[in-house]
C-alpha angles and dihedrals in degrees: 000000000000117000114226131192126248087250090059091052092048089059091067110083104211110182138173118245138170122231109238102173137017123195133178114254106210095169093058114108090228124035108279144153129230108231128199109204130192109219097177136262099304095050102024132196116339134175131227140179116228131185095215103114096118097055101032136048121214090245096054092049095056109102093008115139113228139181113245136186103226102181104063114107115264114268126214111224110181105303094341130089111216107205101179139025117239105211130228146145119271113225123211091261091054097254118134126229110200119242106259127224108211097209130015115270130181113281110261095031110150122235111237 
């Protein structure tokens, strides 16, 4: 484990967002969804690719609030531009459990 400074941590913009839309992503190498996430007025609507198809249905993801990294550079995945990273915990089998927000917060709220 590498120790980082508080200033290093502050560089990562972790924000709350609500999933507005979930689409299948057939062109992805591994099974994934295309997510459309509302990150509030200041940041706006962004999209992300997420390999979470085994643990989550499209229906249960709609309206779910998630924690996103918003200041990584966009990443081209097949024909899709992923603008944010939706965070989660990687299990030993490689599946991802989304980072939970205990109570609703305004979209765009920064994790401290």
